[in-house]
C-alpha positions, 0 to 999 in steps of 0.5 A: 500500500505504501508503494501505491501511496508513493505513486499517487504522490507523483500525481499530486506533484503533477496535478495542475493548481486549477485541478487542486483548487477544484478538489479533483487532484490526486488522480489515481486512475489516469495520467493526463495527456501532456503537450507535444510528447504525445503521451496518453493516459492509461487505465486504472487497471494498468496503473495498478498493475504497474504499482503492484509490479513496483511493490513486488520488486522490493524497491521503495521508490516513486513511480515515474511517468517514463516508467509507465509510458515512454518512448520505448513503452508506448501506450497500446490504447492508441493503436486500438481506437474505439469508435461508437457509430450510430446511423439513422436511428429512428424510434416512435411510440404509439400515441392517441390520435389527435382530434384536429380538423386541420394541420397544426401550425406549430408542430408539423411532425406531430401532425404527420405522426398523428395520422399513423397513430405514432409519435416519432421520438428519434428521426434518423439520428446519426453520429459517432463517439470516440474513445478519449472524447466526450460526446454531449447530447443537447436540446430542450426538454422533450427534444429526445436527449434521454431517448437517444442515450437509451437507444445507444445503451440498448435500453430500447427493445430491438424490434422498436428501434430502427437504424444501426449501432456499431463499435469499430464498424461491427454490430454491437450485440446486447450481451457484449454491450452489457459487459463493456459499458455502464449506464449512469441514471439521472437519479442518484440511486444509492443505499443511504446508510452506506459510506462512500467508500463502502458503496464503491467497495461493494460495487468493486466486489460485484463488477471486478472478477474473483481473480483480482485480490481483495487488496487490489480491489481496495487499491482500485477503490482508493484510486477511484475515490481520489479521481472522483475528488471524494477523499474527504467524504470517503467515510461519510454515509450517503444519507437521505431525508432523515440522515445527513450525508454527502452533498448533491455533487458528491452523490452524483460523483459516487453514482458515476463511480459505482458504474466506472469501477470496472473501467468500462469501454463505453460510458453512458450518462443521462443528464449527470449535471441535473440539479447541481450548482455550476461548480459541482456540475463542472467538477462532475464533467471534469471527472468524465473528461478524465474517464474519457482520457483513460480510453473510454467513450463517454456519451452524456445528455446535458440540458444547458452546460456552462461556459466552462463545461463547454471547454471540456466537451469534444463533440456536441449533438443538438436535437430538436423534436427528435431531429439533428440540428447540429453535430460536431465540435464546439469550435465549429458551432459559431461557423455553422450558425454564421453560415446559417445566417444567425452568427453568435454575438461576441461574449455570448455563450455559444451553447445558450445561443444555439439552444435559444435559437432552437427554441425560437424556431420551434415556437415560430409562428410560420409553422416551419419550426426547426425544419430550415435548420434541419435541412441546412444541417444536412446540406452543411454536413454533405459538404464536409467529410463525413466523420462516420465514414472517416472513422469507418476507414480508420477502423478498416485497418485496425483489429477486429472488435473482439481483438480490440476488446481483448487488447483493452482487457490485457491493459486493465480495461473492464477490471482485467476480466474476460468478456463473460456475462457475470464477473463472479460466480453465484455464491460470491454474489450472494455473499456480497449482496448479503453483506451489503444488505446486512450492513444497511439494515444494521445501521437502521435498527429503528426499522426492526425495533418498530416491528419488534415493538408491534409484535410485542404490543400485539402479543401483550394485548392478546395475552392480557385479553385471553389470560389463562383460558380454562378448559370449558366450552367457552374456553374452547371458543376463546382458544379458537378466536385467539389462534385465528387472530394470532395467526392472521396477525403474523401475516399482517405484520409482514406487510411492513416488508413491502417498501423494502424492495420498492425502495431498492427496485431501481437500484436493483434494475440499474445493477442487474441491467449491466450484469452486476449480479444474477437475479437469483443471487438477489432473491436468496440474499434477500431471504437470508438477510431477513430470516434472523429477524423473523426468528427473533420476532417468532420467539418474542411473540411465542414467549409473550403469549404461549404461557400467559394464555395457558396453551397446552403441550408443555415444552414440546408444544412451545417449540412447535408454536415457535416453529409455526409462527416462524413458518407463518412469518416466512410465508407472509414475508415471501408473499409480501416480497412477491407482491412488491415485485409486481406492484410499483406503488406502496399505497397500492401494495398495502391495499392489495396485501390487506385485502388478500390477507382478509380473504385468506382469513375468511377462508381459513376455516375459522369463520366457516369450517371446511366441510361447510364451504361451498364446492365452488369456493373450496379451492380458495380454502386450500390457497389460504395462507392462514389455513395451514398455521391455523390448523397446525396450532389447533392440533398442537392444542387439541390433539390429545384424546385424554384431555377433556374440555366438556364435562357433565353439566357443561354440555348445557353451556352455550345453550338456552339450558345453560341458565337453569340451576345446577340441581336441575341440570343434574336431574337432566343428566340422570334422566339422560342416563336412564334413557341412554343406559349410560351413567352420565355424572357431573364429572363425565367427559363429554367432549375431548380435544379430538372431537373438537378437531372433528367439529372444526373439520381439521382432520385431513392434515397433521400438524407437521404437514401443515408446518411443512406446507407453510414453509413451502409457501414461503419458498414458492412465493420467493420463486415466483418473486424471482420470475417476476424480477426476471420478466419485469426488470428488463428496463427497456422501452417498447 
């Protein structure tokens, strides 16, 4: 580690004062391009490899630039350029037909589309992006910026997008793009209770291969923290509304960091400066410039860049209602607009002027919109050398795409991993996901404590209401009520697990969209992290109620009671987890959970026994989650043929004869004995626990079968939760 620090000290000495003032100095990931000498930046992976070689040599020295890149050791990245080219990209969506008697004066595109019931979002967009450069997509809101980024990042269904996207002249397949690229969403989707360093380290565990040692992963994370200018915030939590954390600009840089940890070849960003002040926005784009200089292609959308940010951009693509109005370098924009007849005034921000001009044309009263500018761009481009054609010619003499990627991997790109679908095996993914979820949960103990408090309060209320039930007919009815309420409560208290995945949904979609881990790993880790808390809740509820109510079975009965409560929690949490995978709104989810659990209780066998349920509803009885734990606790309590619950004159309880004097009841018993020829006294057992089970139609399954079925329900719901993630998290437009 000391050798690594020595290497970073070299970068400190070479960082410009401006960069140090901006807080971005100590560039641990790349070297800046120097003037005249043609020296180029290298990837973080290659730098770390060199640092490791220096450390293994045993010589303690500062790693000089010429040791890494020099006349006799040229940067291989320059011989293998990457060019992302896109041609005639067209995308439209269905839209309601406009009820209009005539064509619109302000939106001729929409009028043409309305007749075919389609709205064009991208209309024959072409351009290219090279490694070492930043391509910025600009335009007003609704111009198609984010749609174009989604199209390039393979976030639009292939059958809906027309045109071609190539890398080094070869078609870019979806699986390959997921491996070599990263996509940074507009929103900062991060775990609030993890620190900056932990967030990046977990990302490294996901995206970097198992063959890379933990120390090298940590070194890469530390280098990335320095590159992103996050050293002071490394130990600070991300934070949310209830917890103070890092600033907005730092959050955005962390969002970028988790997606570039594996040093992708192509990086897409959807408005990375949105919501930031000018200084934070400049720092973010400065970081992106360094990423590009490390040999990556950077494509981003941006709303209205400042003058300083324009100086960091290499190419700009202006869009207006899905059409290209300019594509080229920022330096050529003044000449382009001057030839169009709208020269940029002196000391005017060229980008702001161009965007204002586009808005002016879009709202023009003559109905032409930006059509003149679109047509001028096409004629202006035809007079220039097509950059796409030039790139194609250049790449004809270069290596194949496969060889180019392999060469990039050999010098440290993509974390020096092979081009495989996932960087790590299933079990490592599961361990890392479990550790991350456990860390985040451990730092929010109030969530578990609130759930534990709810269970204890519910148990206390039930224990005091059903205190020390006797073995009378009324005691039997009260036991049945206690079991029905207790078992249904187990499922209702699981509803608080609903927001968990809903809050993580978009983090999950972002991470799995580019194969950070398998969906199955997420499902299993989710179950593992939540299970210990279910054990605590089960023991807490059982200890609060079992002995206070006076339930039967002794120690064995208590253990089974704990097990069936645990199984109920397991099945209930699985059911709620599954619902969270198909319902995107918390309030809607709660409504669905409460309604379905009410139906489960209705058909559980408490309100109406199984033998009294109509045949056309009997199927719902067997689907009821409450049925199985309810029948299990009934058998745990009453499955004893020697235990008596109704003796002698108690048979008259709950009947009109119950109000008669005891003496008269004894006379009735004697009369019944004479008629039946059987001696019936006040101590004669009339009803045993086995008979109560028959009365409740609890005869088809044993208590252990009910326990097993309840556990199986939990696994079943988690299995279909997995398939819901598989089918519902494609995150692609149609």
